C-alpha positions, 0 to 999 in steps of 0.5 A: 391480555386477550380481549374479552371478545376474543375469549368469547370467540375462543369458547365458541369454537368447538375443540374437536380432536384435541390432544390432552395431557402434559407438555413442556411450556416453551417459555417457562420450561415448566410442565403444563397440563394442556388440552390442545396441541400446537396445531390446534392452537394455530388453527384456533388462532386463524379462526379467531383472527378472521372474526377479529378482522370483522369486530376490530377495524384495522387502522387505515395507515399501512405505513404505520401498520408495517412499522408496528409489524417490523418492531413486533417481529424484531422482538418475536424473533428472539422469543421462545417461539420464533417458529411462529408466524406473528401478525401485528395489527393496529386497531382503529380504536381509542381504547387503551388496550392490546391483546393476543390471540393464540398462535401469534395474532397480536393487536394494539389499539391506536388509543394505547399507541398515543400514550407511548413515547418510544419504539422501546415502549411500543416493543415492551407492549408487544413483548408483553403480548408475545409473552402471552403467546409464547407461554401459551396462556390462552391454551392454559386458561380455562374460560367460560362464556355464553353469548346471545344476539338480539340486534345482531352483535355481541357486546363484551363486558370489557366495554366498561359498563359494569352492568353489561350483563343486563343488556341481554334483551337489547344487544347481547353480552359475553361473560368471561374471565381474563388472565390471572395475576400470575400470567400477567406478571409472567408476561411482563417478565418474558416481555422484559427478557425479549426486549433486552434480547432484541436490543431495546432498553428493558426499562421501557417496560417500567416506563409503560406501566408508569405512563398507563398508571398515570393515564388511568388515574387521571381518567378516573378523576375526570370521570368522578368529577363529571359524574360519568356513568362508566368509570374508565377501564385501563389496559390489563386492569379489566378484571379483579384478578389482574395485578394493579399497576402499582404492584406491577410497577414494583414487580417489573422493576427488579428484573428489567433493571437487572437486564439493562446494560446501558447499551440498549436502543430507545428510539424515541424520535423514530417512534414519534415520527411514526405516530405523527398525525395519528387519530386521537379519540373517536374516529370519523369512521365510527362517529365523534362524541362531543358532550352529550351529542354524537355526530357521524359525518359519513352517514350524515346524522346527529343525535343527543343523549340526556344530560349525565347519560353515558355513551358507548360507541361499538362497531355494531351499535351506539348505546346510551345509558343513565348513571344508575345503568338501570336502563339502555337505549341502543341504536343500530344501522339496519337494512331497509325492507323493500317498500315498507313504511317505518310503521310497517317495519316496526309492526313486522319486527314486533310480530303485530304486538306494537302499541302506542304507534306514532309517526316521526317527522322531525327535520323532514325525515321518515320514522315511527315509534311504538311500544312492544308490550312485555315485562318490561315493555320496550320502546322501539323506533325506526328512522329512515335517512337517505337509503339507511334505516336506524333501529332503536330499542330502549329497555328498562333493567329487570322488572322495572317500568318503561314509564320511568325512562320512556320520556328520555328514550323518546328524547333520544329518538326525537333528537335524531336528525340530518347533520347541518353544513355548519356541523360537519366540522364536529364530525371530524377526528382530532389528531396528534401533532408534533411540536418542537419546544422553544426556549421558555415554552411551557405545557400551559402555553401549549395547552391554550390551543386545545379544545375543552377545559384548559386544566384537562388540556394541560394534563393531557399534554403531560400524560401524552408525553410522560410529564404527568403530573407536573413536568415541563419539557426542555427546549428542543424536545418534540411533544405530542399535542392534539389538534 
């Protein structure tokens, strides 16, 4: 599935001199009406991939990157467009997602890789994305998007914030439409075919869908139990037009079983060794969330959001919002301007329209806050820490009153402070670790060493190892746990 952010990029590129008309689809053999030549498609992919490199950080493990490239190429070589030069990238993100850009640029998030359990399952995900490329879905699809920028970043609707369109005055948004039901199912079928051709067990496609369905169901239950403001969004479950995983499980089942001969490769142990030590959850580079608090070791700060608020950590900004999503406060790292004091910085940014000015001095740091009048008014603040400056903007949705949430905005701003030495551990990422199951050892016993509620740890181990909801491992099995 193409990422919402990449759909936005696709729409932003001007397609000049493209060739319109009918062409035979290389994967399906059907006649398609297209408005772009293959040469233009490749050029578009190159441009979009350059922007993707800025928006999606590359996971800093070149051995793992080379492994994924090797598996992807093995599948792509037997696809319907083997002439393309494919590029496979592991994205340093906990999101459970993968996407393809025009021309063979394919991305898989490490968050998705954590839940896969064999090389064949990895090949199934990559094969699905290769199917989108070979069938030229991004070329055939009509998409509309608009974007604007206030703090210097576009935040896509794919973040899971249902009211992301209301971030207009804070961080910007893109409104896009993803692939439809038929294209997703077609990519599943093509992926299963390519798996069989490459020598992998095509039933891995079924296993991937089942694993992701279980993970999505569990994540939704946890969100509902905790009253989270944002419900989890699963891989290829982003838009209403996508097939839900239950239907996909049934529709993929037939073709995948028909292609299986019993001789294809699964390569479970090889895959598990490749992802041993993989970062799980938030990365230290992006900052770590613990409950309502956020810790960033490299930048050396922490802050806390009110109880019940959601937290969205984007490469460009950290965003907090209440359950009703009627208000938002965003924080962004910005350059300091010469010798300006924090108050002078805010006055300059507000064009002289700053009211209720107040200096901030918590924990010995320099800062200032104020209100920019308007309908609605906005709470703004800037805090200096070391050589960096952190800009806050709090906004009420529509025509609401700032007073309804201003105390909560101020609580977030006032909670910002330098990390203490005893908090450095909280800014470290957790990682997958392989353990070999001993005779009589259960999931419940393995879960005792994990953080958080024991019931969640038990479920997480089962989800990570395709044992959900009640399975137990066999002695000698390698299991993924989080440490």
